[in-house]
C-alpha positions in Angstrom: -27.4 141.2 -78.0 -24.5 142.3 -75.8 -24.7 141.9 -72.1 -24.2 144.9 -69.8 -22.3 143.9 -66.9 -21.6 146.9 -63.6 -18.7 145.7 -61.4 -19.5 147.7 -57.8 -16.5 145.9 -55.7 -15.3 147.5 -52.2 -11.3 146.8 -51.9 -9.8 143.8 -50.9 -7.9 145.5 -48.3 -4.2 144.6 -47.4 -4.1 143.5 -51.1 -6.2 145.1 -54.4 -7.8 148.9 -54.0 -11.7 148.6 -55.6 -10.7 149.8 -58.9 -7.8 147.0 -59.3 -10.3 144.3 -58.5 -13.2 145.5 -61.3 -10.0 145.6 -63.3 -8.8 142.4 -63.2 -12.7 141.0 -63.1 -13.9 143.1 -66.6 -10.2 141.1 -68.0 -11.8 137.8 -66.9 -15.3 138.6 -68.1 -14.1 139.7 -71.4 -12.5 136.3 -71.8 -15.6 134.6 -71.7 -18.4 136.7 -72.7 -19.3 140.1 -75.6 -20.0 142.5 -73.1 -19.9 146.1 -71.7 -18.6 146.2 -68.6 -18.8 149.2 -66.6 -15.9 149.6 -63.4 -17.6 152.1 -60.8 -15.1 152.2 -57.5 -17.3 151.6 -54.2 -16.7 151.4 -50.7 -18.9 151.7 -47.3 -17.7 154.9 -45.5 -14.6 153.0 -43.8 -11.2 152.9 -45.3 -10.7 153.1 -48.7 -13.8 155.6 -48.9 -11.8 158.9 -50.0 -9.6 156.3 -52.9 -13.1 155.2 -54.3 -14.5 158.3 -54.1 -11.7 160.0 -56.1 -11.3 157.2 -58.5 -15.1 157.1 -59.2 -15.6 161.0 -60.1 -11.7 161.6 -61.4 -10.7 163.2 -58.4 -6.7 164.1 -57.3 -5.1 164.0 -54.4 -3.7 166.9 -51.9 -1.2 166.2 -49.4 -1.1 169.0 -46.4 0.7 168.2 -43.2 -1.3 168.5 -40.0 -1.3 167.9 -36.3 -1.6 164.1 -35.6 -4.0 162.6 -32.9 -1.7 163.7 -30.1 -0.4 166.6 -30.9 3.3 165.1 -33.5 3.0 166.5 -37.3 1.1 164.0 -39.8 0.9 164.1 -43.3 -2.6 163.9 -44.4 -4.3 163.5 -47.9 -7.8 164.2 -49.0 -9.2 164.1 -52.6 -10.1 167.0 -54.2 -12.7 167.4 -57.5 -12.1 170.5 -58.7 -15.0 170.5 -60.8 -17.6 170.3 -58.2 -15.0 172.3 -55.6 -15.3 168.8 -53.7 -13.5 167.6 -50.8 -13.2 164.0 -49.8 -12.0 163.5 -46.6 -10.7 160.4 -44.1 -11.2 161.6 -40.6 -8.1 159.0 -40.2 -5.8 160.4 -42.3 -5.3 162.4 -39.6 -6.5 161.4 -36.5 -6.9 157.9 -36.6 -6.5 155.1 -34.6 -3.7 153.3 -36.5 -1.4 156.6 -36.3 -0.7 155.6 -32.6 0.9 152.8 -31.1 -0.9 150.3 -29.1 0.5 151.5 -26.0 1.0 154.9 -26.9 -3.9 155.3 -26.6 -4.4 158.1 -25.0 -8.4 159.3 -24.6 -7.5 162.2 -22.4 -4.7 163.3 -24.5 -5.5 162.5 -28.5 -8.1 164.9 -30.6 -8.8 165.7 -33.9 -6.9 169.6 -34.4 -5.8 167.7 -38.1 -9.4 166.7 -39.2 -10.1 170.5 -38.4 -6.5 171.2 -40.3 -7.6 169.4 -43.2 -10.9 171.0 -43.7 -9.5 174.5 -43.7 -7.0 173.5 -45.6 -10.2 172.3 -48.8 -12.1 175.7 -47.7 -9.3 177.4 -48.8 -8.7 175.7 -51.8 -11.8 176.3 -53.2 -14.0 173.4 -51.5 -17.5 173.9 -51.2 -19.0 170.6 -50.6 -17.2 168.1 -48.3 -17.8 164.2 -48.2 -16.1 162.8 -45.2 -16.1 159.2 -43.6 -15.2 159.1 -40.1 -14.3 155.7 -39.1 -11.2 154.4 -37.3 -10.6 157.5 -35.4 -8.5 157.4 -31.8 -10.0 160.4 -30.4 -12.9 161.0 -27.9 -12.7 164.9 -27.9 -16.3 166.3 -29.3 -14.6 167.2 -32.2 -13.2 170.5 -30.4 -9.9 170.3 -31.8 -11.1 170.5 -35.3 -13.4 173.0 -34.4 -11.0 174.9 -32.9 -8.4 174.4 -36.1 -11.9 175.8 -38.2 -11.5 178.8 -36.0 -13.8 178.3 -32.6 -12.6 179.0 -29.4 -13.0 177.1 -26.3 -12.2 179.0 -22.7 -11.8 177.5 -19.0 -12.7 179.7 -16.6 -9.2 181.5 -16.5 -10.3 182.0 -19.9 -6.9 180.1 -21.3 -7.6 178.9 -24.2 -8.6 174.8 -24.3 -10.3 172.3 -26.2 -7.3 170.4 -28.4 -7.4 167.0 -26.7 -10.3 165.1 -25.0 -9.3 166.2 -21.5 -10.3 169.8 -22.5 -14.2 168.9 -22.7 -14.3 169.0 -19.2 -12.1 172.4 -18.6 -14.1 173.9 -21.5 -17.1 176.3 -19.5 -17.0 179.0 -22.9 -17.8 179.1 -26.5 -16.9 181.7 -29.4 -17.7 181.3 -32.8 -17.2 184.6 -33.9 -13.7 183.5 -35.3 -14.7 180.2 -37.4 -14.0 180.4 -41.3 -17.1 182.8 -42.6 -16.4 180.8 -46.0 -17.7 177.8 -43.8 -21.3 178.7 -43.7 -20.9 178.1 -47.5 -20.1 174.8 -47.1 -22.0 171.7 -47.1 -20.9 168.3 -44.7 -22.0 165.4 -45.4 -20.1 162.5 -43.2 -20.8 158.9 -43.6 -21.6 157.8 -40.7 -21.9 153.9 -39.7 -22.8 153.9 -36.3 -25.7 154.9 -34.5 -24.2 155.6 -30.9 -25.7 158.5 -29.2 -22.8 161.3 -27.3 -23.0 159.9 -23.9 -25.3 157.1 -21.8 -24.3 153.6 -21.8 -24.1 153.5 -25.8 -22.8 156.6 -26.1 -19.1 157.5 -27.1 -17.2 156.8 -24.1 -18.8 153.9 -22.9 -18.8 151.6 -26.1 -15.7 152.8 -27.9 -13.2 154.8 -25.2 -12.0 151.3 -24.5 -11.1 150.3 -27.4 -8.2 153.1 -27.7 -7.3 153.0 -24.6 -9.0 154.0 -22.1 -9.2 153.0 -18.9 -12.6 152.0 -16.8 -12.2 155.6 -14.9 -11.4 157.6 -18.1 -14.3 156.6 -19.6 -16.1 158.1 -16.3 -14.7 160.7 -16.4 -15.2 161.8 -20.3 -18.6 160.6 -20.1 -19.2 163.6 -17.8 -17.4 165.3 -19.9 -19.3 164.9 -22.4 -22.4 165.6 -21.3 -21.0 169.1 -19.7 -19.7 170.2 -23.3 -23.5 168.7 -24.4 -25.0 170.6 -22.4 -23.1 174.2 -23.3 -23.3 174.0 -26.9 -27.0 173.4 -26.1 -27.2 176.6 -24.0 -24.6 179.1 -25.4 -25.5 178.4 -29.3 -29.0 176.2 -28.5 -28.9 173.2 -30.7 -29.4 170.0 -28.3 -27.8 166.5 -30.7 -26.9 164.9 -28.2 -29.1 162.1 -28.5 -28.9 162.0 -32.0 -27.4 158.6 -33.7 -24.2 159.1 -34.6 -23.4 161.9 -32.1 -21.0 159.9 -30.8 -19.4 158.7 -33.7 -15.2 159.3 -33.9 -15.3 160.2 -30.0 -18.2 162.8 -30.4 -16.8 164.1 -33.8 -20.5 163.5 -35.3 -21.6 165.6 -32.9 -19.4 168.7 -33.3 -20.6 168.2 -37.1 -24.1 168.0 -36.2 -23.6 171.0 -34.0 -21.3 173.2 -35.5 -21.5 172.4 -38.8 -25.4 171.7 -40.3 -23.8 168.1 -41.7 -25.9 165.4 -42.1 -25.0 162.2 -41.3 -25.9 159.1 -43.7 -24.8 154.8 -43.6 -21.6 155.4 -45.8 -22.5 152.9 -48.9 -25.0 155.3 -49.1 -23.4 158.3 -48.9 -20.7 156.4 -51.7 -23.1 154.8 -54.3 -25.1 158.4 -54.2 -21.7 160.5 -55.3 -20.5 157.6 -57.6 -23.2 157.6 -59.7 -24.1 153.6 -59.2 -28.3 154.3 -59.6 -27.3 155.4 -63.4 -25.1 152.7 -64.3 -26.8 149.5 -63.1 -30.6 150.9 -64.2 -30.2 148.8 -67.4 -27.2 146.3 -66.1 -27.8 142.9 -66.8 -25.4 142.0 -64.4 -23.8 143.4 -61.3 -21.1 142.1 -59.5 -20.0 142.7 -56.0 -17.6 141.9 -53.5 -14.5 142.1 -50.8 -12.3 140.8 -48.7 -14.9 138.3 -47.0 -18.8 137.4 -47.1 -20.3 136.7 -43.6 -23.0 138.0 -41.3 -21.3 141.6 -41.4 -22.0 141.7 -45.1 -25.9 142.3 -44.7 -25.6 145.2 -42.4 -24.1 148.4 -44.4 -20.8 146.8 -46.2 -21.0 147.6 -50.1 -22.5 144.0 -51.3 -25.9 144.1 -49.6 -25.7 148.0 -50.7 -25.1 147.4 -54.1 -27.6 144.4 -54.1 -30.3 146.6 -52.1 -29.9 149.1 -55.4 -29.5 146.8 -58.5 -32.7 144.7 -57.0 -34.5 148.4 -57.6 -34.1 147.5 -61.2 -34.2 143.4 -61.9 -30.4 142.9 -62.6 -28.4 139.3 -61.5 -26.3 139.9 -58.8 -23.2 137.8 -58.1 -20.9 138.3 -55.2 -17.3 137.4 -54.9 -14.8 137.1 -52.1 -11.4 136.1 -50.6 -13.2 133.9 -48.2 -16.7 133.2 -47.6 -18.1 131.8 -44.2 -21.0 129.6 -43.0 -23.3 132.7 -42.3 -22.8 134.4 -46.2 -26.8 132.1 -46.3 -27.9 135.5 -45.5 -26.6 137.8 -48.2 -29.0 135.8 -50.3 -32.0 137.2 -48.8 -30.7 140.5 -49.1 -30.2 140.2 -53.0 -27.2 138.5 -53.7 -28.2 135.9 -55.8 -25.6 133.6 -55.8 -21.7 134.0 -53.9 -18.6 132.2 -54.9 -15.4 132.4 -53.2 -12.4 132.9 -55.3 -9.7 130.7 -53.9 -9.1 127.8 -55.8 -7.1 125.9 -53.2 -5.5 125.5 -49.7 -3.4 128.5 -49.6 -0.9 130.1 -47.0 -3.1 133.3 -45.9 0.2 135.7 -46.5 0.8 133.8 -50.7 -3.6 134.8 -51.0 -3.7 138.8 -49.8 -0.7 139.0 -52.5 -2.1 141.6 -55.1 -0.9 139.5 -58.4 -2.4 136.0 -56.8 -6.3 137.7 -55.9 -6.2 139.4 -58.9 -5.6 136.2 -61.2 -7.9 134.5 -58.2 -10.4 137.0 -59.5 -9.9 137.2 -63.3 -10.2 132.9 -63.0 -13.1 133.1 -61.1 -14.9 135.7 -63.4 -14.0 134.0 -66.7 -15.6 131.1 -65.0 -18.8 132.5 -63.7 -19.8 134.6 -67.4 -18.4 131.5 -69.5 -21.7 129.8 -67.2 -23.8 132.6 -68.2 -22.9 132.7 -71.6 -23.6 129.5 -72.4 -27.4 129.7 -70.5 -28.2 132.4 -72.5 -27.0 130.7 -75.7 -29.0 127.2 -75.1 
């Protein structure tokens, strides 16, 4: 009886996408075994999520010129799945920290307007269902910039429009939502969010993530006060008290904006992606599930792709095998998380830059998969 194998790996960042890694593994498996192989692109809500979802759902890419985190124009892209009227967006494409040079990072000046411009473009294209990853931000503006781009108005004491950068949070005294796109009421927002931080407090957006985005101690203290003020004003204006909700502090308070103003749901990225690409249906009758990522370590079991895939695969009794570019000592935790066995793909010592070459990585994945399935085939026939 032909074995069924599902390949559901994360990308190997800097080397191969999820689909490319899957193809290399599939080719190796077919050298060693008669098998039905299904490749399911995967990601955990961070970098590469949009690519995995677009590949997995047969979408296309749309490019749009938007406002970058510091007000400069940037070309962002998002996935468009036409038949589902669905958009797949990574906020980092418009407001990510990698768009800002380290010496220019400034949580007081950075904003999320470009994220709202991406959403607006998708809404005007007909999208009503949104899957959005909010990792890797350069911002700390409570999502006010995004909301401005969608038609919200934030006014200061003089009646001037503010809200496009972090420092504006403390100036807002009036919130007007009459001008927001009416189509937003028809939209559903599912947000991939792997942090549980509240908007403010010792574990809030400013205190935990502000320094990583260039914030000084004084700026962090100021932003903390501003976030409290904005949350209080939001509660008084629209009756939403979500500042303490897990994930409200994600992406500098962008999670708060989605919860309070767009009635979004926040969930772990791996769960959102697995559901979106229909992984459960694929693994239901699988004999083997192959997963992996660039490095297996203690972080792998904390919401990363291999652990999420293993959890789902074990529900249906599949054997789970993981492969990785490198394997740390603490990777033994992966066995406790449902991964039956894991294998590093490197055949020997090699320079990192050579190891990460796409052709080298693909060759190593191919070889490793072939040898794993030669053993599995021998054990089944014996």
